[in-house]
C-alpha positions as CSV (number, residue, x, y, z in Angstrom):
1,M,44.9,42.6,102.8
2,T,43.0,39.8,102.5
3,K,43.1,36.2,102.7
4,D,40.9,33.8,100.7
5,V,40.0,30.7,102.4
6,I,37.1,28.5,100.3
7,A,35.4,25.5,101.4
8,L,34.4,23.1,98.5
9,T,31.6,20.5,99.9
10,P,29.2,17.9,98.2
11,K,26.4,19.0,100.4
12,M,24.4,22.6,100.6
13,P,25.7,24.5,103.9
14,D,22.6,25.1,105.1
15,V,21.6,28.0,108.0
16,W,22.7,25.4,110.9
17,A,25.6,24.4,109.3
18,L,26.9,28.2,108.7
19,M,25.8,29.6,111.8
20,A,27.8,26.5,113.4
21,S,30.9,27.6,111.5
22,L,30.5,31.1,112.0
23,Y,30.8,31.1,116.0
24,A,34.2,29.4,115.3
25,G,35.5,32.3,117.3
26,G,33.1,32.7,120.1
27,S,30.0,34.5,121.2
28,D,31.9,37.4,121.5
29,L,31.7,37.7,118.1
30,D,28.7,39.9,116.2
31,L,27.5,39.2,112.9
32,S,26.0,41.6,110.2
33,A,24.8,41.6,106.5
34,A,25.9,43.2,103.5
35,A,25.0,43.0,100.1
36,E,21.3,43.1,100.5
37,G,22.4,39.3,102.2
38,A,24.4,38.1,100.2
39,V,27.6,38.5,102.7
40,V,27.9,37.9,106.3
41,Q,30.3,39.9,108.7
42,L,32.4,38.6,111.3
43,H,32.7,41.6,113.6
44,G,35.3,41.9,116.8
45,P,35.2,43.8,119.5
46,G,35.0,47.3,118.7
47,G,33.6,46.7,115.4
48,R,35.7,46.4,113.4
49,P,35.0,43.3,110.3
50,L,37.3,40.2,110.4
51,V,35.9,37.4,107.9
52,S,33.3,38.1,105.4
53,V,31.5,35.1,104.3
54,E,29.8,35.0,100.6
55,S,26.5,32.7,99.9
56,P,27.6,29.5,98.8
57,V,27.3,28.8,95.6
58,L,26.2,25.9,93.5
59,V,28.9,25.2,90.8
60,Q,27.3,22.5,88.2
61,V,30.0,23.4,85.6
62,P,32.8,20.2,85.5
63,G,36.2,21.7,85.5
64,E,35.8,24.7,87.4
65,A,37.6,23.8,90.8
66,E,40.6,23.2,88.6
67,R,40.7,25.9,86.4
68,L,40.4,28.7,89.4
69,L,42.2,27.0,92.0
70,G,44.5,24.0,90.8
71,Q,42.4,22.2,92.6
72,A,39.7,19.0,91.6
73,M,36.4,18.8,92.4
74,E,34.0,16.6,91.2
75,A,30.5,18.7,90.1
76,P,28.0,19.5,91.4
77,F,29.6,20.9,94.6
78,W,28.7,23.9,97.0
79,W,31.3,26.8,96.8
80,T,31.3,28.8,100.2
81,E,33.9,31.6,100.2
82,A,35.1,33.3,103.9
83,R,37.5,36.6,102.8
84,A,39.9,37.7,106.6
85,S,40.9,40.9,106.9
86,T,45.0,40.5,107.6
87,A,45.0,43.7,109.8
88,V,44.0,41.1,112.5
89,P,46.5,38.2,112.9
90,E,43.6,35.9,114.0
91,A,40.8,36.7,111.4
92,E,43.1,34.1,109.0
93,R,42.9,31.9,111.3
94,L,38.9,32.3,112.1
95,A,38.2,32.1,108.2
96,G,40.1,28.5,108.3
97,V,38.1,27.4,110.9
98,V,34.4,28.9,109.4
99,C,35.5,26.7,106.2
100,G,37.2,23.7,108.4
101,R,33.7,22.9,110.0
102,L,31.7,23.2,107.2
103,N,34.1,20.6,105.6
104,A,33.4,18.8,109.2
105,L,29.8,18.9,109.0
106,L,29.6,18.5,105.0
107,G,33.0,16.9,103.5
108,G,34.4,18.1,100.4
109,A,37.5,19.9,101.0
110,T,39.1,23.3,101.7
111,W,41.8,25.6,99.5
112,P,44.5,26.3,100.3
113,P,45.3,22.8,100.9
114,G,45.8,23.2,105.1
115,A,44.2,26.3,105.8
116,A,41.0,24.1,107.5
117,S,40.8,23.8,111.3
118,T,38.1,23.4,114.1
119,K,39.7,24.6,117.4
120,V,38.1,28.1,118.1
121,V,39.7,31.1,117.6
122,D,40.5,33.6,120.4
123,V,39.5,37.1,118.6
124,S,38.8,38.9,121.7
125,A,41.7,41.2,121.8
126,V,41.5,43.7,117.9
127,P,42.4,47.0,117.0
128,S,39.9,49.5,116.4
129,A,37.5,49.3,113.7
130,G,38.8,50.4,110.7
131,S,36.1,51.7,107.8
132,G,34.7,49.5,105.7
133,Q,34.7,45.3,104.7
134,P,37.4,43.5,104.5
135,A,37.2,42.8,100.7
136,V,38.9,46.3,99.9
137,D,42.0,47.2,101.7
138,V,42.1,51.3,101.3
139,V,39.9,53.8,99.7
140,T,40.4,56.9,98.7
141,E,38.7,59.7,96.2
142,N,40.1,58.2,93.5
143,A,40.8,54.7,94.1
144,A,39.3,51.1,95.7
145,V,42.1,49.3,96.1
146,V,42.4,45.3,96.7
147,L,44.9,42.9,97.8
148,I,44.8,39.9,96.6
149,D,47.0,36.8,97.1
150,R,45.5,33.6,95.4
151,P,46.9,31.8,91.9
152,V,44.5,33.1,89.6
153,V,42.6,35.8,90.2
154,A,39.0,35.6,88.3
155,M,35.5,38.1,88.4
156,T,33.7,36.9,91.5
157,S,30.7,38.0,92.5
158,W,32.4,40.3,95.1
159,L,34.7,41.2,93.0
160,A,32.0,42.3,90.6
161,E,30.3,44.1,93.3
162,I,33.3,46.4,94.6
163,M,34.1,47.2,90.8
164,R,30.5,48.7,90.7
165,T,30.4,50.4,93.8
166,A,34.0,51.8,92.5
167,A,32.8,52.8,89.0
168,G,29.6,54.4,90.4
169,S,31.7,56.7,93.4
170,R,34.3,57.2,90.1
171,R,37.1,56.1,91.8
172,S,39.2,53.2,89.3
173,L,39.1,49.9,90.9
174,Q,42.9,48.9,91.6
175,I,44.0,45.0,92.0
176,V,47.6,44.3,93.8
177,T,48.7,41.0,93.5
178,P,52.1,39.3,94.0
179,R,54.2,38.6,90.8
180,G,52.9,34.8,90.6
181,V,49.4,35.5,90.0
182,R,47.5,35.3,86.9
183,L,44.5,37.0,85.5
184,T,41.4,35.0,83.7
185,P,39.9,36.6,80.6
186,A,37.0,38.0,82.5
187,A,39.0,39.4,85.1
188,R,42.1,40.6,82.9
189,T,39.3,42.5,80.0
190,T,38.0,44.3,83.3
191,L,41.1,45.6,84.6
192,A,42.1,47.0,81.2
193,R,39.6,48.8,81.3
194,V,40.4,52.6,82.3
195,P,41.0,53.5,85.3
196,N,40.8,49.8,86.4
197,R,44.6,48.8,86.9
198,W,46.3,45.7,88.2
199,V,49.5,46.3,90.2
200,V,52.2,44.3,90.6
201,Q,54.3,43.8,93.4
202,D,58.1,43.3,92.4
203,P,61.2,43.0,94.8
204,E,63.1,45.5,92.0
205,C,60.8,48.3,91.1
206,G,58.5,48.5,94.2
207,Y,54.8,47.7,91.9
208,Y,54.3,48.0,88.1
209,D,51.1,47.3,85.4
210,G,50.8,43.6,84.8
211,L,49.2,44.7,81.9
212,S,51.3,47.5,80.5
213,G,54.6,46.8,82.5
214,A,54.8,50.4,83.2
215,V,56.2,51.0,86.7
216,L,53.6,52.3,89.3
217,R,54.3,54.9,92.5
218,W,51.6,55.7,95.0
219,Q,50.6,59.2,94.4
220,N,47.6,61.1,95.2
221,G,45.8,57.9,96.6
222,A,45.9,55.6,93.5
223,F,49.2,53.9,91.5
224,S,49.6,55.4,88.7
225,P,52.8,55.7,86.2
226,A,56.0,56.7,87.7
227,L,57.8,59.1,84.9
228,T,61.4,59.0,84.3
229,E,63.6,62.2,84.1
230,N,63.0,62.8,80.2
231,G,59.1,62.5,81.1
232,T,58.6,59.2,79.4
233,T,56.4,55.9,81.4
234,A,59.3,53.4,82.8
235,V,58.9,50.2,82.1
236,A,59.6,47.0,84.6
237,A,62.4,44.8,84.0
238,S,60.0,42.0,85.1
239,F,57.5,42.6,82.3
240,T,59.6,42.2,79.8
241,R,61.9,39.4,80.9
242,P,61.5,35.9,79.9
243,A,59.8,33.0,82.3
244,R,63.1,31.7,83.0
245,D,65.6,34.0,84.5
246,A,69.0,34.5,83.4
247,A,70.2,31.6,85.3
248,G,67.4,29.2,83.6
249,S,65.4,27.9,86.6
250,P,61.8,28.5,86.6
251,A,60.8,31.8,87.9
252,D,58.4,31.9,91.1
253,G,54.7,31.4,90.6
254,P,52.5,31.5,93.0
255,H,53.0,31.0,96.8
256,G,56.6,29.9,95.9
257,G,56.1,27.2,93.6
258,P,57.3,27.2,90.0
259,A,55.8,29.1,87.4
260,D,52.5,27.2,85.9
261,E,54.1,26.3,82.2
262,D,54.4,29.7,80.8
263,A,56.0,28.3,77.5
264,P,54.3,29.7,74.6
265,G,51.1,28.5,73.6
266,R,48.7,29.8,71.3
267,Q,45.1,31.8,71.0
268,L,42.4,31.6,69.0
269,I,39.9,34.6,69.5
270,V,36.4,35.3,67.9
271,A,35.0,38.8,68.3
272,L,31.7,38.8,67.1
273,R,28.4,40.9,66.8
274,T,25.1,39.6,66.3
275,V,21.6,42.2,66.5
276,H,18.9,40.6,67.0
277,R,14.4,41.9,67.0
278,A,13.2,42.6,70.4
279,D,10.5,40.2,70.1
280,E,8.8,36.9,72.2
281,H,10.8,34.9,69.9
282,L,14.0,36.1,71.0
283,L,16.8,33.5,72.0
284,L,19.9,34.9,72.7
285,G,23.5,32.7,72.3
286,G,23.3,31.0,69.4
287,A,26.1,32.6,67.8
288,L,28.3,32.1,70.1
289,E,27.5,28.5,70.5
290,A,27.7,28.1,66.3
291,A,31.2,29.5,66.5
292,W,32.1,27.0,69.8
293,K,30.7,23.7,67.9
294,A,32.2,24.6,64.6
295,L,35.6,25.1,66.8
296,T,35.9,23.0,69.3
297,G,33.1,20.1,68.5
298,T,31.2,20.8,71.6
299,A,28.3,23.3,73.0
300,P,29.8,25.5,75.9
301,A,29.6,24.1,79.2
302,G,28.2,26.1,81.6
303,W,27.7,30.1,81.7
304,G,27.1,32.6,84.4
305,T,27.3,36.5,85.9
306,A,30.7,35.5,87.8
307,E,33.0,33.2,88.3
308,P,33.4,30.1,89.3
309,V,30.9,30.0,86.4
310,N,28.1,27.8,87.7
311,L,25.2,27.5,85.4
312,P,24.8,24.5,82.8
313,W,25.0,26.1,79.4
314,A,21.0,27.2,78.4
315,P,20.3,29.6,76.6
316,R,17.0,30.4,77.5
317,Q,17.5,30.9,80.6
318,L,20.5,33.2,79.8
319,T,18.3,34.9,77.6
320,D,15.4,35.3,80.1
321,L,18.4,37.1,82.8
322,A,18.8,39.6,79.8
323,R,15.5,40.3,79.5
324,E,15.1,40.7,83.5
325,R,18.0,43.5,83.1
326,A,17.0,45.3,80.3
327,P,17.5,48.5,79.8
328,E,20.7,47.5,81.7
329,P,23.1,46.0,80.0
330,S,23.9,42.1,81.2
331,Q,28.1,40.7,81.4
332,L,28.4,37.4,81.0
333,I,30.6,34.8,81.7
334,V,30.5,31.5,79.2
335,V,32.9,28.5,79.4
336,G,33.1,25.3,78.0
337,T,35.0,21.6,79.0
338,P,38.1,21.0,80.6
339,D,39.2,19.2,77.9
340,R,39.9,22.3,75.6
341,P,40.3,25.6,77.5
342,A,37.6,27.9,76.1
343,M,35.9,31.0,77.7
344,A,33.9,33.9,76.3
345,T,32.6,37.1,77.6
346,V,29.2,38.6,76.5
347,R,27.5,41.4,76.8
348,V,24.0,42.2,75.9
349,T,23.0,45.5,74.9
350,R,19.4,47.4,73.8
351,T,19.6,49.5,71.6
352,T,17.5,51.1,68.9
353,K,18.5,48.4,66.2
354,G,16.8,45.7,68.5
355,V,19.6,43.8,71.4
356,E,22.8,43.4,70.6
357,E,25.4,40.8,71.7
358,D,29.1,41.2,71.7
359,A,31.2,38.0,72.5
360,V,34.5,37.3,72.7
361,L,35.1,33.8,72.6
362,T,39.0,33.1,73.4
363,I,40.2,28.6,73.1
364,G,43.4,27.8,74.1
365,Y,46.2,26.2,72.0
366,A,49.0,24.3,73.6
367,A,52.9,24.1,71.9
368,G,52.7,22.3,68.3
369,E,48.6,22.4,68.0
370,D,46.9,24.3,65.3
371,P,43.9,26.4,66.3
372,P,41.4,25.2,63.0
373,L,41.6,28.9,61.0
374,D,40.3,26.8,57.9
375,R,36.8,26.5,59.7
376,I,36.7,30.1,60.1
377,E,34.9,31.2,56.6
378,A,32.6,28.1,57.0
379,L,31.4,29.2,60.6
380,A,31.3,33.5,59.2
381,D,28.7,31.9,56.4
382,T,26.6,30.1,59.3
383,L,26.8,33.2,61.2
384,V,25.6,35.3,58.4
385,R,23.1,33.3,57.0
386,E,21.2,32.5,60.8
387,H,22.6,34.4,63.5
388,G,22.2,38.2,62.1
389,L,26.3,38.7,62.1
390,R,26.9,42.6,62.2
391,T,30.8,41.7,62.5
392,M,33.3,39.2,62.6
393,L,37.4,39.4,63.8
394,T,39.3,36.9,63.8
395,S,42.3,36.9,65.6
396,V,45.4,34.6,66.7
397,R,48.0,35.4,69.4
398,A,51.1,33.3,71.6
399,A,50.2,33.3,74.7
400,R,49.0,30.6,77.6
401,A,47.5,27.8,76.4
402,D,45.2,27.6,79.2
403,L,44.2,31.7,79.1
404,T,45.3,33.3,81.7
405,T,47.1,36.1,81.9
406,A,51.0,36.2,84.0
407,P,52.1,39.5,84.2
408,R,54.6,39.3,81.5
409,L,54.8,41.2,78.2
410,E,52.6,39.3,75.4
411,G,52.1,40.2,71.9
412,P,49.0,41.5,70.4
413,P,47.0,39.0,69.0
414,I,47.5,39.2,64.8
415,P,44.1,39.4,62.7
416,Y,43.5,36.6,60.2
417,A,40.3,37.7,58.9
418,F,37.3,40.0,59.3
419,T,33.8,39.3,58.1
420,L,31.3,42.5,57.5
421,G,27.4,41.7,57.6
422,P,25.2,42.4,55.4
423,D,23.4,45.1,56.5
424,D,27.0,47.2,57.2
425,V,27.7,45.8,53.6
426,H,24.5,47.4,52.0
427,T,24.8,50.6,53.9
428,I,28.6,51.3,52.7
429,G,27.7,49.8,48.8
430,L,28.8,46.7,48.1
431,D,31.1,47.9,45.0
432,H,33.0,50.2,47.5
433,A,32.9,47.3,49.8
434,R,34.6,44.7,48.2
435,R,37.2,47.0,46.5
436,P,39.4,47.8,49.6
437,P,43.1,49.8,48.9
438,V,44.8,46.7,49.9
439,Q,45.5,43.2,49.3
440,A,42.7,41.8,51.5
441,P,40.5,39.0,48.9
442,A,37.2,40.0,49.5
443,R,34.5,36.7,49.7
444,H,31.1,36.7,49.1
445,L,29.3,34.8,52.1
446,G,25.4,34.1,52.3
447,P,22.3,34.9,50.1
448,T,23.6,36.5,46.9
449,S,20.8,39.1,46.9
450,R,22.1,40.9,50.2
451,P,25.6,39.1,50.9
452,A,28.1,39.5,53.7
453,L,31.9,40.1,52.9
454,H,34.4,37.7,54.3
455,Y,37.8,39.8,54.2
456,A,41.0,37.3,54.5
457,L,44.0,39.8,56.3
458,G,47.1,37.3,56.3
459,D,47.6,33.6,58.1
460,G,47.9,34.9,62.0
461,T,51.4,35.0,62.4
462,D,52.2,38.1,59.8
463,P,52.5,41.3,62.0
464,A,51.7,43.8,58.6
465,S,47.9,42.1,59.5
466,W,47.7,45.1,61.5
467,E,48.3,47.9,58.8
468,R,45.7,45.6,56.3
469,L,43.2,46.0,58.5
470,Q,43.4,49.6,59.7
471,Q,43.4,50.6,55.6
472,L,40.3,48.1,55.7
473,T,38.5,49.3,58.4
474,A,39.5,52.8,56.9
475,H,38.3,52.3,53.6
476,L,35.0,51.4,55.0
477,K,34.4,54.3,57.2
478,S,35.5,56.5,54.2
479,D,32.7,59.7,52.9
480,H,33.0,57.3,49.8
481,S,31.5,54.5,51.6
482,R,28.2,56.3,51.8
483,P,25.8,55.5,48.7
484,S,25.0,58.7,47.1
485,A,21.5,59.8,47.0
486,P,19.2,59.3,43.8
487,A,19.3,61.9,41.5
488,Q,16.2,64.3,42.2
């Protein structure tokens, strides 16, 4: 298992500050570089990796330390992360000294509070070297397993690197956490992809899947569902139990504290796809920015390739990065201002159609707040006219207003509306597309000569909207939806 300690400093940790901190365990420790120099590792006698220290990241986006750590820090600041192997008791104290010395030299704070120290740690006696770096706890033929204990699991750069390495070696990424840990939307998206898994420790059943509730067992070098006597998958009681236990007291939260306001809020989810011509005039992010402004009143605050999100919102820089990475796809994360929880995951892909942007924007609302559903149709019209919209699905879900996911049962998002862009309407045929065999009124959007269609599916609370959406998509994909060839 690893223990994370993070230094948040107002000044950049330069080479001398880092070296003074890294030798907190004495001159007997060895240093090595990993991840093309982005990570420095401290090794004890025998070569066992003790602590990995990430390159400092300048975070220029307000609210990121509070969102991910629950610890306020005014931006801009430098985020330096140290991960200690728990295979050596002294390693965690060594990580605390590394960060504590950075704070002593540069100011700022350390997470978790109280972890910082400036005393030299004696790590002269350590067990024989294990395999790999402290970031990965167990590697088998089938899985790369990482144990994490922090309030919120985010899609950090090191976790993204582990995911890429696991995928490249045909292994699943399996994150193991205590019950009180939560996932950011970006981490949830990653762990929801097969074969990845979120494994939650549970005193009642041992382990269960934090997204499906399936009881898990360690089998054939990976966590996999445990089957009951009749061959079905067992579901953990902790997954279906309300946030408050039977006695009415709050369920345990991270590190033994109370659960972090599991009172249900609502989330507005807008999944949109746009397609652009791949030319020198390309500028990505416009559709997402338009949606953000229409639904929150402000533009996105920042973007990046990992969490913490560190760069101020800049569509030109985002476009340049995607162009540099092409033809490989780009996975990006976008966040809003601290006063309104909002986050988007974006995938940019070069295809034969052009440059496709797939964005999923999620906005949180506390109990008693109403998502601005009355703005969705006007937003869809703007995206059709100005941003090359192909499809947009708007849904509402009863879930945490802070957008994080706890390892408990959540209801699925309820579809509210679906928009089909003009290109697909033209391909399918306007007459067919505007007459679905369900109660989903279609409204014309965009230019009358080449319209898009906007389908109302419900009010965001009616589960029957799922059936309407399925019937609508089946109708649009049916053979009759293709225009017949003209007679010869």
